[in-house]
SEKOL-229416 format. One record per residue (C-alpha): residue in one letter; x, y, z. Coordinates in steps of 0.02 Angstrom, whole numbers, plus 50000, padded with zeros to 5 digits. Each point is the difference from the previous one (the first is absolute). Layout:
N
AXYZ
...
***
This chain:
588
M499734890151546
S498695012450058
L498695009049899
L500935016050041
N501564993449913
T498964995449849
F499235017449993
L501705008350018
A500724989149862
L498555005549889
L500245018350041
P501315003949865
I498864992249868
L498485009250068
T500995016349996
V500414997649816
F498214994949957
I499155014250094
L501175013949944
L500314994249822
V498384991549948
V498655007550112
M500655017750028
R500895000149829
L501545008850064
P501574999749890
A501104984650020
K501465010550062
V498955006050148
S499154983350033
M501604989949993
L500965012350110
A498644997950133
A500014981149977
Y501904999550016
V499955009750164
V498624988750070
T500934984249948
A501685005650070
L499245005250167
L499064983550015
A501574990149957
L501045009150131
F498785001650143
A498674986449978
W501064986449919
N501625004750088
A500964998849837
A501825005450008
L500345017949945
P501414994549883
T498784987949916
V498735013849969
A501385011449936
A500704986449886
A498274995849933
T499725018549964
V501655001949907
N499664984149902
G498305007149955
V500775016049935
I501224990049894
V498594989249929
A499025016049962
L501505006749904
T500084984049896
I498145001949959
L500245018249953
Y501434994849886
I498794988849904
V498695013849999
F501255012249928
G500464987949861
A498174997349957
I499605018649993
L501575003449899
M499504986949872
L498255007149985
N500665017649978
T501304994149874
L498694991249894
K498915015550010
E501405011949951
S500534988749855
G498254999049928
A499944981050020
L498475000850112
K498975005949853
S500404983949907
I499674989250154
R498295007950023
R499604997349817
G500554981850012
F498834996350145
T498575009349916
D500274989449844
I499774984450107
S498435007150078
P499405017350050
D499044992050145
R500825004850165
R499464983550080
V500944990449868
Q501525011350014
V500124998350189
I499854981149993
I501394998549871
A501165013050076
A499724997250187
W499434981950017
L501064991549866
F501495011649974
G500045004350185
S499984981650049
L501444996649881
I501005013850084
E499524993650174
G500604982749953
S501685006549942
S500385012850134
G498685002250135
F500325012350142
G498795013149933
T500745000849825
P498304998049913
S499445016350079
A501605008549944
V499784994349820
V498134997849968
A499275014850096
P500965012749894
L499524990149844
L498155001250044
L500225018550035
A500775001749828
L498504991149924
G498865013450070
F499444991850162
P499705011450151
A501464998550120
M498924992450137
A499284987249878
A501764995249949
V500554997650181
M498444990250048
S500194988549850
V501814995350030
L499664996850184
V498504988849964
I501034988549889
Q501364998750133
S499114984950070
T499954984349894
P501765001449924
V500835005850161
S500294983050082
F501124995549854
G500725017349976
A501875003349982
V500234982449930
G499144991650149
T500815009950142
P498465000350118
L500014981050003
L501844995849971
L500595012650129
G498445004450102
V499134983350033
N501614990049989
T500845010750133
G498474998350111
I499924980950000
S501824995049977
N501104993950144
K498484996150108
A500064982850082
D498114998550017
V499735004349817
A501294987149945
S499244986250107
T498215004049946
I500345000249812
A501204984950001
P500484991049892
A499795015449888
T501375013250007
V499665018650026
E500385002749815
Q498684987249951
Y498765007250124
L500305017449928
L499524993349828
Q498384993250075
I499645017150077
T500415008049831
G498704989249913
N498695005050128
V500455018449983
G499824998749811
L498314991450015
L499275012250127
H500635015249904
A499324993349836
L498284996650075
I499935017650072
G501055010149879
F499144995749836
L498655012450053
I501215014350036
P499915007249822
L498105000550016
I500105008450171
L501285012349931
S498865004049853
G498535003150117
M501015010950117
L500635010449855
T498245004149943
R499325001750177
F501275012950057
F500545008349838
G498564998149879
E498715013449965
K498594988650061
R500954994350157
S499364982549966
F500894983950048
A498804990649887
E500675009649850
G501674991450028
L499164983050005
K499435002649820
A501794995649952
W499814983050086
K500444989349850
F501665008749971
A500385001450187
L499704981550033
F500984995249845
A501485010450060
G499834993050176
I500024982049940
A501375003249871
F501145005150143
T499464988450142
V499964983349907
P501835000149944
Y500425008350166
F499244985550099
L500764986549889
V501755007350020
A499775001650189
R499344982250014
F501304991249893
L501545011249989
G500115009750163
P499925018050060
E501235009049887
F499015003249841
P498094998950022
S499715018949989
L501285002449862
V499294986049893
G498205004650039
G500285018249951
F500954995549842
I498754986949938
G498575011350051
L500675014149891
L500284987949855
L498194994450009
V499085015850051
V500795013649892
P499684991049832
A498244995850058
A499695018350041
R500685005449831
R498774988249915
G498575006750105
L499714983650092
F499065000850166
M499865018949985
P498595009350091
K498685007349885
E500215017950065
V501665008850018
F500355007050173
D501035015850020
F500285012450140
P499055016550001
A500865014749917
S501505005250104
N499215016850042
K498624990350091
W501194989750106
D499915001350188
P501525009950058
L500424985550117
W500354989049848
T501485009949935
G501805001750055
T501445011749966
L500644989849853
K499115002549836
A500084989849840
D499915012349855
N498534994449893
S499815016549908
D500664993849834
D499264982549998
D499195003549832
K501705002149919
Q500944985549922
P501144991250126
T501855002849972
F500554982150039
S499354982649964
V499094991750144
F501384987050019
R501365013250007
A499015010550122
F499634985050111
S501784993049988
P500605008050165
Y498704989750093
V500564984449907
I501805003750048
V499505002550183
I499114983150004
V501464991049915
L501275007650119
L498934996150152
V499834981849947
L501844997949955
T500615007650164
R498864988350098
I500274983349912
I501835000449943
A500864994150158
P501765007349971
L499275017049951
K498845000150149
A501434995050116
F501025014849937
L498585012450017
V499604994850178
G501844998350045
D501125011450103
M500545010649851
T498255006849969
T499284998550176
I500125011650150
K499804990550164
L499695006350176
V500154985050116
N499364998950180
L499365017850013
F500305007250174
G500594982950058
T498354991449959
Q499584985449884
I499255012349876
S501015002649842
S499665009949843
K500645000049823
V499785009649838
Q500234990349838
F500165013349866
G500524987849865
Y498514988650030
S498715013750023
P498655002349867
G500365018650022
T501724997849919
I499234991049851
L498675013549979
I501325013850006
L501154991149878
V498584996949877
S499475018250018
I501765005249950
A499944987749855
C498435009049940
I501135014649951
F500714988949863
I498434989849962
F499005015849963
K501445011849955
M499485011950136
D500555017850027
M501005000750163
K499025015350054
N498404989750000
F500824985750093
K500665011650136
R498265007450020
G499314982550031
W501384996950128
G499595016050093
D498134996450005
A500354982650069
G501055007450140
K498635012350050
T498684986350009
L501184989050102
I500305013650130
A498125002350021
A499724981350025
A501444996950121
P499285005750168
A498594987250003
L501184985449967
F501285006350126
F498684998050136
A499044984949932
V501424987749981
P500865003550168
M498304997950085
V499864982949917
Q501744994850053
V499725005250182
F498344990750002
I500834984049937
N501495001450120
S499015004850156
Q500324984350103
S500515002150182
A501855002150030
D500034985650125
M498884986149940
E500344990350161
A499235013750107
L498344997250088
N498905010749887
A501034998949841
L499055001849837
P500384994449823
S499905013149862
M498365009249974
P499514990449841
M500334983550089
V498925005450148
L498575003349878
A500254983549910
Q500074989650160
N498445008050070
A499094997149836
A500484981650010
L499264998750174
A498395008949952
F499654991349834
E500784982950020
S498574990049924
F499895011649849
W501865002649978
P500064996849811
N498815014849982
V501125010950109
S501684994549928
P499945011449845
W499605015050111
I501614996950097
G500964999849836
A499155016049945
L500405008150167
G501834995849977
A500055007249824
F499025015650052
I501275003050137
A501584995349907
G499525004249821
S500674983149948
N499264982749972
T501744993150029
I500185007750173
S498224995150046
N500424982049956
M501625000950097
M499085006350154
F498504988549997
S500304984049899
Y500644990050149
F498655007450111
Q498694994549873
F500734982549990
S500044998550191
T498215006050016
A499444987349870
Q500824986450102
Q499145006150160
I498284998449920
G500384982249946
L500425001749815
N501254988149920
A501485005649897
D499045000249835
L498585010650069
S501235011150094
S500785004349832
I498335007649949
V500025011150155
V501765005949959
A499435002949820
A498555010550065
Q501295010450095
A500925003249837
I498375004349911
G499545012850133
G501765007049997
A499825002949813
A498295008350020
G500675011350137
N501145008449873
M498465009049933
I499835010050162
S501805001050062
V500285018250043
H501725001749928
N499474990849841
V498585012649984
V501175014750032
A501284993749874
A498684996549867
A499235017150025
A501695008549992
V500434993649826
V498495009049927
G500145015450111
L498454995850103
L500545007250167
N499005001250162
R498584989249930
E500604983250067
G498474997950111
E498835001749850
V500964986349912
L499934988650152
R498125002150014
K499864992649825
T501294985950011
L499254994050164
I498544993549897
P500934987149891
M501174995850145
T498514995450108
Y499264989349860
Y501654991249975
V500324995750182
I498224994550039
Q499944988849846
A501704992750042
G499324995150171
F498444991949927
L501014990149873
A501284994650131
Q498594993850112
A499224990749853
L501644991649952
I500424995250179
T498294993950056
G499334993849833
A498295005650063
I498735003749863
G499365014650103
W501665009149990
W500114996949812
I498265007449979
V500545015350101
A501595001649895
V499014999549838
A498645011750063
F501125013350077
P500655007649835
L498215001149937
V499475009050160
F501525011449986
F499595005249821
A498175002350043
L500405011350148
M501255010249900
S498765002349858
A498655005650121
F500975015050066
K500125015549896
G500645017250045
K500495016849931
H501715000950080
A501544989449979
***
């Protein structure tokens, strides 16, 4: 494949980056332009079939609707808690644990968010935790940034292990060369080996995520604009990181991919919250945001958490006020692990299917019963009885949620179809002389040719590319797991070392969730932060870059065993923190 094909395959991504991140245009404008560019390239440069492009577009619109359904449920729940007065008690409960915003974000986003990711995945942490942080008094942009940063370490085992059980497994199953290479092990046994490697790599990288999150919070939203101010909470941040990643790794290593994030989040909360209440590992100085009247206008969205009467006694106990979140978690877990219930919710009675759109192999479905949006809406309705709400207040929350949803819809209606066309852009006749595989596969194959000797360093970037494009670690793994395995074989790695390369793919795919455009749009929508998606991306690119680079260094170290690579892997986080602490600025 020519350099021209590589450049053209990059063009949709460059369009998004230039318009959204560099020029800071709204996502609805940037993604419309990116969709047009992608569709034209698919039709005229890749010679994709028109029905395929049309089917991919329709499928994208349907996926966007399912995302918006979850967004609506999340906003409705936030508004319902606000209208009931429960948010006042929730804020007081977190303040009683610690008034320090670094501590609050680590508990709410890192631990509670990871627990939600483990149970449901598919962007649900943003839908639940971003509004919670907004309710605690975080600027909307800080809330969005925080929930996106934590959508890294727990993501590979999100939705009860879906990115590995469905994503990687689909990629490497029913492949004769995989079966012969890993023999006498079965694909199921090999998947467990990959799972252990994923858990190890994530644990070695992810235990620092709470510390990075703390530093980013103070750097972009503190009065001093200092990353180093966040590092002053290092004891608590490292404690929270280890409290999650140790049980997380042990479950991945010995039990499999279903429960590492769930167990890690649950045990982490059991250890960290009591420690925080006792004042263990607490920073000496309390960090808070500047007064809200000093906030940069870019920080705030259209949704507001009413903090005007915080000095008054809360109406409800903390447990009662927080109970809707507990119910959401319980229902998410039950609907994912009870096989007969899950089978019913994903069955024909609660699923709308559109098979072989326009005569293509592309199909689409909407699973209302299984969607986290349904659970969020049902729990919001239950709040009427939990808090004995006035129906007038509940209806007001419903109306506000609808208005925010309408404002958020255009960006997703362009972003997700663009992704689907990009993924399904292969030439209509693959036997033709100049036939091309899909655009992401063109990029991956050319990367393999260019960086063959350093492939373990490149492997996570391919995973991140897939997640950035698709907004899903699962789809990234589906697209690239077999490609990663094949490339590992081409550079002479045995089956055991090839499993590390596939694991690095999964790690990168998890990290890519931090910068996925439609994840950013959806997260911003639930707090009413519209047309600021580029500003969010500029921030989340920082931890994503750290995560992917470190994954490459660790993969090289594990594969080669070279002391030099281990030194680099140990030194890189220190260099990263030093560089981040050295830069200060007045603007977020």
